[in-house]
SERO-4910 file (N, C-alpha, C, O; in steps of 0.05 Angstrom, whole numbers):
BEGIN
 pado doro    nc1    nc2    nc3   cac1   cac2   cac3    cc1    cc2    cc3    oc1    oc2    oc3
  Met    A   -361    115   -245   -348    124   -236   -328    152   -238   -304    152   -244
  Thr    A   -337    163   -235   -325    195   -240   -306    203   -214   -309    204   -190
  Pro    A   -287    209   -228   -247    225   -207   -272    242   -182   -284    261   -192
  Leu    A   -278    238   -157   -275    284   -155   -262    292   -152   -242    283   -141
  Ser    A   -263    326   -163   -262    330   -165   -232    347   -142   -233    343   -118
  Asp    A   -220    356   -148   -192    370   -127   -206    387    -99   -202    385    -75
  Thr    A   -228    407   -116   -247    415    -86   -260    392    -68   -268    392    -45
  Arg    A   -261    373    -88   -291    359    -54   -260    337    -49   -270    321    -33
  Leu    A   -236    329    -52   -217    311    -53   -209    330    -36   -199    318    -17
  Glu    A   -206    362    -30   -183    375    -16   -210    373     17   -203    372     41
  Arg    A   -246    372      4   -257    383     42   -254    347     47   -247    341     70
  Gln    A   -259    325     31   -261    317     33   -240    305     52   -252    297     72
  Asp    A   -202    297     53   -192    301     68   -193    308     88   -187    294    107
  Glu    A   -205    339     91   -189    347    126   -233    333    135   -239    334    159
  His    A   -243    328    125   -274    310    141   -265    272    153   -274    260    172
  Leu    A   -243    265    132   -232    247    146   -204    256    175   -207    252    199
  Cys    A   -181    266    164   -173    281    187   -185    298    217   -176    300    240
  Ala    A   -194    301    212   -216    308    236   -236    293    242   -256    301    254
  Ala    A   -230    255    229   -252    238    245   -226    215    251   -225    195    265
  Ala    A   -209    227    236   -171    202    251   -167    214    286   -165    204    309
  Leu    A   -166    240    275   -164    255    301   -169    259    332   -157    265    353
  Gly    A   -200    247    319   -219    238    341   -221    211    357   -225    206    381
  Leu    A   -216    190    330   -208    168    343   -171    172    368   -172    162    390
  Leu    A   -150    186    360   -143    192    375   -127    197    390   -104    190    393
  Arg    A   -150    220    406   -172    234    428   -183    210    439   -170    200    457
  His    A   -209    192    431   -231    174    450   -222    145    447   -219    129    465
  Asp    A   -219    143    431   -201    117    435   -194    101    445   -171     95    437
  Asp    A   -203     85    465   -182     76    481   -155     65    471   -132     68    477
  Arg    A   -171     48    451   -149     31    432   -127     48    421   -105     36    420
  Val    A   -127     79    410    -97     90    409   -102    115    409    -98    134    393
  Arg    A   -116    111    445   -111    148    446    -77    159    453    -69    140    467
  Gly    A    -55    178    451    -34    180    460    -12    165    449     11    166    458
  Leu    A    -19    150    427     -5    149    407      6    178    397     -5    200    393
  Glu    A     34    169    395     51    188    389     55    199    351     77    205    342
  Val    A     33    201    337     30    192    310     17    227    304      1    241    316
  Asp    A     36    233    274     21    256    262     13    244    241     28    227    231
  Leu    A     -8    249    229    -26    242    211    -36    263    195    -38    285    206
  Thr    A    -46    259    161    -50    278    148    -57    263    122    -43    245    115
  Phe    A    -75    270    110    -88    254    100    -88    272     54    -90    294     43
  Arg    A    -84    244     45    -83    262     10    -98    244    -11    -95    221    -17
  His    A   -114    263    -19   -136    254    -43   -151    229    -29   -165    217    -44
  Gly    A   -150    217      3   -153    193     11   -138    172     26   -142    151     37
  Val    A   -124    182     21    -93    163     22    -80    178     63    -68    200     66
  Ala    A    -85    167     77    -75    163    103    -46    167    105    -35    149     93
  His    A    -32    182    115      0    179    117      6    194    151      0    215    162
  Leu    A     22    166    158     25    164    184     53    171    191     70    162    175
  Thr    A     63    188    212     93    196    215     86    189    246     64    186    256
  Gly    A    114    187    257    115    186    286    131    161    299    149    150    286
  Ser    A    124    152    327    127    119    339    105    114    350     85    126    357
  Val    A    115     92    351    100     79    386    111     48    392    121     35    373
  Ala    A    110     39    409    121     20    424    111     -8    414    134    -10    405
  Thr    A    105    -20    410     87    -43    390     85    -42    370     82    -19    362
  His    A     83    -65    348     71    -71    326     40    -77    323     28    -77    302
  Glu    A     29    -83    348      5    -88    350    -17    -58    363    -40    -57    370
  Gln    A      3    -37    363    -15    -10    373     -8      5    335    -27     19    327
  Leu    A      2      5    326      4     11    304    -15    -16    282    -19     -8    259
  Ala    A    -23    -43    289    -44    -55    278    -72    -34    266    -83    -26    245
  Val    A    -77    -31    306    -94    -28    306   -107      6    303   -130     14    307
  Leu    A    -83     21    294    -93     44    285   -103     44    268   -126     53    267
  Arg    A    -89     32    243    -88     19    218   -108     17    209   -120     28    191
  Glu    A   -116     -9    230   -138    -21    231   -163     -7    228   -176     -8    206
  Leu    A   -173      9    255   -192     35    256   -186     54    239   -207     65    234
  Leu    A   -154     75    216   -159     85    191   -182     73    166   -202     83    154
  Gly    A   -169     53    166   -184     45    141   -212     32    140   -224     23    121
  Gln    A   -219     34    164   -256     28    179   -271     60    157   -290     64    142
  Leu    A   -261     68    161   -273    104    157   -268     99    122   -254     92    103
  Ala    A   -293    107    130   -311    120     90   -287    141     80   -270    157     89
  Gly    A   -295    132     62   -263    157     38   -240    153     35   -226    161     16
  Val    A   -224    132     67   -206    116     59   -196    105     45   -202     82     50
  Leu    A   -174    105     19   -176     83      3   -138     65     11   -129     44      1
  Ala    A   -128     77     25   -104     64     33    -95     78     58   -102    101     64
  Val    A    -77     62     73    -62     85     88    -38     65    108    -33     47    124
  Trp    A    -25     95     87      5    100     86     30     99    117     23    110    138
  Asp    A     53     88    115     73     97    149     98     98    140    116     87    127
  Arg    A     90    112    152    144    116    163    136    113    197    142    135    207
  Val    A    130    101    212    127    103    238    152     79    243    153     56    237
  Ala    A    175     98    258    180     79    274    169     68    302    157     83    317
  Val    A    175     29    314    166      9    320    192      1    349    214     -9    347
  Ala    A    180      7    368    187      7    383    223     20    382    244      7    387
  Gly    A    222     38    378    250     64    374    265     54    342    288     63    339
  Arg    A    254     37    321    268     28    305    252     32    273    233     18    264
  Glu    A    268     57    258    252     57    231    241     36    209    252     16    201
  Pro    A    216     45    201    224     11    187    250     24    154    265     43    147
  Thr    A    239     -1    146    258      2    110    247     -7     95    247    -30     87
  Ile    A    234     12     88    225     20     68    232     23     33    240     45     26
  Leu    A    229     -4      6    228      6     -1    216     13    -27    196     -1    -29
  Asp    A    219     29    -52    203     41    -70    212     33    -86    231     44    -96
  Leu    A    197      3    -97    206     -4   -129    206     -1   -155    204    -25   -162
  Gly    A    206     10   -172    213     40   -202    196     66   -180    172     66   -174
  Cys    A    218     86   -171    217     99   -164    222    121   -181    218    145   -177
  Gly    A    231    110   -203    237    138   -225    255    169   -204    277    172   -194
  Asp    A    234    185   -204    266    205   -198    248    224   -170    257    244   -158
  Thr    A    212    205   -164    222    214   -136    201    199   -124    181    191   -135
  Lys    A    210    195    -91    202    174    -74    195    167    -66    210    157    -50
  Gln    A    160    156    -59    143    160    -40    149    182      2    139    192     22
  Tyr    A    166    178     -7    172    177     27    207    185     24    223    169     15
  Pro    A    214    212     33    253    212     24    261    196     33    281    192     19
  Gly    A    262    177     52    291    151     70    277    135     62    278    114     73
  Asn    A    256    139     33    259     98     21    279     86      5    288    100    -14
  Ile    A    286     63      9    307     58    -22    302     48    -40    299     23    -41
  Gly    A    299     68    -66    290     78    -87    299     47   -101    317     33    -90
  Val    A    292     42   -115    301     22   -130    290     13   -160    271     -2   -161
  Asp    A    306     24   -189    289     28   -216    305     15   -226    328     14   -217
  Val    A    295      3   -247    325     -3   -263    347     26   -289    369     27   -300
  Arg    A    320     44   -286    339     63   -301    365     88   -269    353     94   -248
  Pro    A    385     93   -271    391    116   -252    391    135   -242    413    145   -239
  Thr    A    375    146   -235    374    178   -229    376    184   -187    379    169   -168
  Pro    A    375    207   -188    389    214   -158    365    207   -141    370    215   -118
  Ser    A    341    195   -143    333    178   -114    330    153   -130    306    152   -133
  Val    A    339    135   -140    357    114   -147    377    102   -118    401    108   -116
  Asp    A    367     89   -101    396     81    -81    405     43    -93    426     33    -86
  Val    A    390     30   -107    391      3   -125    390     -1   -147    371    -16   -145
  Val    A    395     -2   -174    400     -8   -201    389    -42   -206    397    -63   -197
  Thr    A    371    -36   -221    355    -72   -220    341    -65   -230    328    -44   -228
  Asp    A    337    -99   -257    314    -97   -263    292   -104   -248    303   -112   -227
  Leu    A    256   -108   -244    248   -111   -225    242   -139   -245    241   -157   -228
  Thr    A    238   -152   -273    219   -158   -280    252   -192   -263    245   -213   -254
  Asp    A    273   -185   -264    292   -207   -247    297   -211   -220    320   -213   -211
  Gly    A    275   -214   -206    270   -212   -172    279   -178   -158    277   -156   -167
  Leu    A    290   -188   -135    284   -171   -116    319   -180   -106    324   -203   -109
  Pro    A    340   -162    -95    367   -169    -85    370   -154    -57    385   -136    -50
  Phe    A    347   -171    -43    344   -169    -24    331   -201    -14    320   -220    -24
  Pro    A    345   -188     23    338   -217     42    319   -236     55    328   -248     74
  Asp    A    306   -238     52    275   -261     62    276   -233     75    288   -212     68
  Asp    A    263   -237     91    244   -221    106    268   -189    121    274   -186    145
  Ser    A    273   -177    106    291   -156    106    267   -134    100    281   -115     92
  Ala    A    253   -129     99    233   -105     94    209    -95    108    197   -114    119
  Asp    A    195    -68    112    188    -73    124    162    -59    102    144    -75    105
  Arg    A    156    -42     87    140    -30     85    144    -36     46    167    -33     39
  Ile    A    132    -41     33    139    -40      1    117    -14    -14     94     -6    -11
  Phe    A    139     -9    -33    112     20    -49    122      3    -82    146      2    -89
  Ala    A     98     -9   -100     92     -1   -116     81     15   -129     59      9   -139
  Val    A     89     36   -132     63     61   -135     75     62   -183     93     67   -200
  His    A     45     54   -179     47     66   -217     73     47   -238     82     55   -259
  Val    A     83     15   -221    101     -5   -240     79    -17   -229     77      1   -213
  Leu    A     51    -41   -220     47    -61   -247     43    -68   -265     47    -91   -274
  Glu    A     26    -37   -281     16    -41   -298     42    -33   -329     35    -35   -352
  His    A     56    -30   -323     88    -38   -334     94    -62   -345     96    -67   -369
  Leu    A     98    -78   -326    108   -106   -333     71   -132   -335     51   -138   -322
  Ile    A     86   -138   -364     63   -160   -375     62   -182   -356     39   -190   -352
  Asp    A     80   -194   -344     68   -213   -316    100   -207   -296    125   -210   -296
  Phe    A     64   -189   -275     74   -181   -258     73   -194   -234     81   -182   -214
  Leu    A     64   -218   -234     54   -247   -212     88   -251   -197     93   -261   -175
  Pro    A    100   -242   -210    131   -263   -206    150   -236   -178    165   -242   -160
  Leu    A    141   -208   -187    144   -187   -170    139   -198   -145    155   -209   -130
  Val    A    107   -194   -143     88   -192   -119    100   -219   -106    108   -217    -83
  Asp    A    103   -243   -118    109   -266    -98    144   -247    -90    150   -242    -66
  Glu    A    160   -241   -109    193   -230    -89    176   -201    -81    159   -200    -99
  Cys    A    175   -193    -74    155   -179    -51    141   -195    -17    149   -187      5
  His    A    123   -215    -19    119   -234    -13    148   -243      8    148   -250     32
  Arg    A    168   -239     -7    197   -256     -3    201   -243     13    191   -251     34
  Val    A    218   -213     14    233   -204     12    204   -188     43    213   -192     66
  Leu    A    180   -175     42    181   -171     65    169   -178     95    145   -184     97
  Arg    A    192   -175    124    177   -182    141    152   -191    145    133   -181    132
  Pro    A    147   -210    163    128   -210    178    108   -189    184    116   -175    203
  Gly    A     89   -182    177     71   -162    193     70   -129    159     54   -111    155
  Gly    A     90   -136    147    109   -130    134     82   -100    113     63    -97    128
  Ile    A     80    -88     97     64    -86     78     71    -78     49     90    -64     43
  Leu    A     46    -92     25     54    -75      0     46    -65     -8     30    -76    -24
  His    A     45    -29     -7     35    -16    -19     22    -17    -50     34     -8    -69
  Val    A     -1    -28    -51     -3    -22    -93    -17      5    -96    -31     15    -78
  Leu    A    -11     16   -124    -19     39   -136    -27     33   -164     -7     20   -169
  Ser    A    -47     32   -195    -40     39   -212    -67     51   -211    -83     52   -193
  Pro    A    -71     63   -244    -74     62   -267   -115     52   -257   -119     28   -253
  Trp    A   -131     64   -254   -155     49   -267   -156     34   -281   -136     42   -293
  Trp    A   -166      8   -298   -174     13   -323   -187     27   -348   -184     34   -372
  Arg    A   -203     27   -328   -234     48   -347   -227     74   -346   -246     88   -352
  Tyr    A   -204     87   -339   -193    116   -333   -174    121   -355   -164    100   -365
  Val    A   -167    142   -362   -161    143   -389   -131    140   -385   -114    133   -401
  Asn    A   -128    148   -354    -92    149   -351    -79    113   -353    -55    107   -353
  Ala    A   -109     86   -356    -90     74   -358    -87     63   -380    -77     40   -382
  Val    A    -97     80   -404    -78     75   -434    -71     91   -451    -67     88   -475
  Ala    A    -70    116   -429    -67    127   -451    -20    131   -446     -1    136   -461
  Asp    A    -24    125   -417      8    113   -430      9     94   -451     -8     77   -453
  Pro    A     26     95   -465     28     73   -493     64     56   -470     80     44   -483
  Thr    A     68     60   -445     86     37   -435     69     22   -420     79      0   -414
  His    A     43     25   -411     32     15   -397     16     -6   -418      1      3   -436
  Val    A     23    -49   -411     18    -59   -422    -10    -78   -401    -28    -93   -409
  Arg    A     -2    -69   -376    -29    -79   -364    -56    -67   -353    -57    -43   -349
  Leu    A    -80    -83   -347   -102    -73   -341   -110    -78   -315   -106   -102   -309
  Leu    A   -122    -62   -292   -127    -65   -262   -140    -48   -258   -146    -25   -264
  Asp    A   -147    -72   -237   -194    -63   -232   -178    -67   -195   -155    -75   -195
  Val    A   -189    -63   -173   -195    -74   -151   -200   -114   -148   -198   -128   -128
  Gln    A   -206   -122   -175   -216   -138   -182   -194   -166   -176   -195   -187   -163
  Thr    A   -172   -150   -193   -157   -156   -195   -128   -167   -170   -112   -185   -173
  Ile    A   -131   -148   -145   -130   -146   -132   -136   -169   -110   -123   -175    -91
  Lys    A   -158   -179   -119   -174   -197   -101   -163   -225   -106   -165   -245    -92
  Gly    A   -143   -219   -139   -137   -256   -142   -114   -257   -147   -105   -275   -161
  Ile    A    -89   -230   -132    -76   -230   -128    -66   -246    -92    -47   -258    -81
  Cys    A    -89   -240    -86    -91   -252    -53    -96   -273    -50    -87   -286    -31
  Ala    A   -114   -283    -70   -125   -317    -69   -103   -339    -96   -109   -362   -103
  Arg    A    -81   -326   -104    -85   -357   -132    -81   -383   -125    -64   -394   -111
  Pro    A   -105   -394   -143   -100   -426   -139    -67   -446   -132    -51   -444   -151
  Gly    A    -61   -455   -121    -42   -469   -128    -15   -441   -123      4   -440   -139
  Asn    A    -17   -422   -101      0   -414   -101     14   -400    -66      7   -378    -59
  Asp    A     30   -414    -53     30   -413    -28     41   -391    -14     41   -391     11
  Arg    A     49   -372    -27     53   -337    -23     28   -321    -21     26   -304    -39
  Arg    A      5   -321      0    -17   -319      1    -17   -288     11      4   -283     24
  Trp    A    -31   -268      8    -33   -247     18    -76   -241     31    -98   -248     24
  Phe    A    -66   -228     48    -76   -207     68   -102   -182     58    -88   -166     46
  Pro    A   -116   -178     57   -119   -149     35   -136   -133     63   -159   -135     70
  Leu    A   -108   -114     78   -110    -86     93   -140    -75     78   -163    -75     85
  His    A   -126    -66     54   -152    -44     54   -144    -32     22   -121    -24     16
  Ala    A   -165    -34      6   -175    -43    -31   -199    -11    -39   -217      4    -30
  Gly    A   -185    -15    -55   -216     21    -61   -192     26    -99   -172     16   -107
  Cys    A   -208     44   -109   -222     57   -116   -223     82   -132   -240     79   -149
  Asp    A   -210    110   -135   -229    126   -130   -232    145   -160   -235    169   -162
  Gly    A   -230    127   -175   -232    136   -204   -225    125   -227   -229    109   -246
  Ala    A   -210    142   -215   -176    145   -215   -154    122   -228   -146    113   -250
  Ser    A   -151    120   -204   -131     90   -195   -135     75   -176   -143     87   -156
  Ile    A   -132     45   -173   -126     26   -160   -116     35   -131   -100     53   -129
  Phe    A   -126     24   -110   -104     19    -77   -103     -3    -76   -118    -16    -91
  Ala    A    -88    -16    -59    -86    -33    -45    -70    -30    -17    -59     -9     -9
  Asp    A    -72    -52     -6    -50    -51     14    -56    -75     28    -77    -77     40
  Leu    A    -34   -101     29    -42   -122      5     -8   -126     42     11   -110     44
  Thr    A    -14   -154     63      3   -163     75      6   -192     67     -4   -202     47
  Pro    A     22   -203     86     40   -234     76     22   -244     99     15   -237    122
  Leu    A     17   -273     77     -4   -290    108     23   -314    107     40   -318     90
  Ala    A     18   -325    129     50   -344    131     32   -383    122      8   -390    122
  Glu    A     45   -390    119     35   -414    109     19   -433    126     15   -455    117
  Asn    A      9   -426    152     -7   -436    171    -32   -414    178    -48   -420    195
  Asp    A    -32   -390    166    -51   -373    172    -78   -375    159    -84   -387    138
  Pro    A    -91   -362    171   -124   -375    151   -131   -363    121   -110   -355    111
  Asn    A   -147   -360    109   -150   -343     97   -165   -332     98   -181   -339    114
  Pro    A   -173   -301     80   -188   -272    100   -213   -288    105   -214   -311     97
  Ser    A   -229   -279    114   -264   -291    117   -281   -280     92   -282   -258     81
  Pro    A   -292   -297     89   -317   -288     60   -323   -250     76   -319   -230     62
  Gln    A   -327   -249     87   -341   -213    100   -315   -208     95   -307   -211     72
  His    A   -297   -199    113   -271   -186    100   -277   -182     71   -289   -161     66
  Leu    A   -270   -202     46   -266   -197     24   -282   -188     14   -281   -172     -5
  Ala    A   -299   -195     24   -332   -170     13   -338   -144     30   -361   -136     35
  Arg    A   -310   -128     40   -313   -102     42   -301    -83     21   -303    -58     20
  Phe    A   -288   -102      5   -264    -94    -25   -279   -100    -54   -284    -85    -73
  Phe    A   -287   -134    -52   -276   -143    -77   -317   -155    -72   -332   -159    -53
  Asp    A   -318   -155   -103   -342   -176   -125   -345   -198   -108   -359   -216   -115
***
């Protein structure tokens, strides 16, 4: 798998944006929603507001079914409430300006200074979104942090993962990378034997350079993802 050129990525984003706007105009399930969307290198970015969590979930699902979409990121207000978004390992740059930056190294972008290997200093069910962008590959054992994200996310919340793909040069070029990840790694995260903090993959993919995953926590009595759903993303 070879990463797409910048020109092709730009053209593909234009195609995806046109297809998504078509959904918002013609699909009764999402027609009239007050959201704005852009695509950047296959990632959908949603802003605006909706009345219910169900409306946002349907929109996310429809966008995720478009070929070429790698992830759906949002900072959409629901019923007038802005989402609480944690940005783990944000360094100097947050994914969205209003995110709560979390890092071990203090910078102007960091709101909470903490070592991610010590857990997350946030209450249960307190975040709507968590970004783990270029984080997991730096941790020898990232599963405790993934479990912490499960604990901190509200029902229906989403963990956004982005990490270098193990076969791309950037995965090994950085000497601080201690783990290599593949899309199949995400499958293993979603269903770990003996672990009750299970995940439902809303989306997972690879663009030849990075892997992406949007995961939502499953409650104790929620069913596991069906084989048909898993087959959309995993071998």
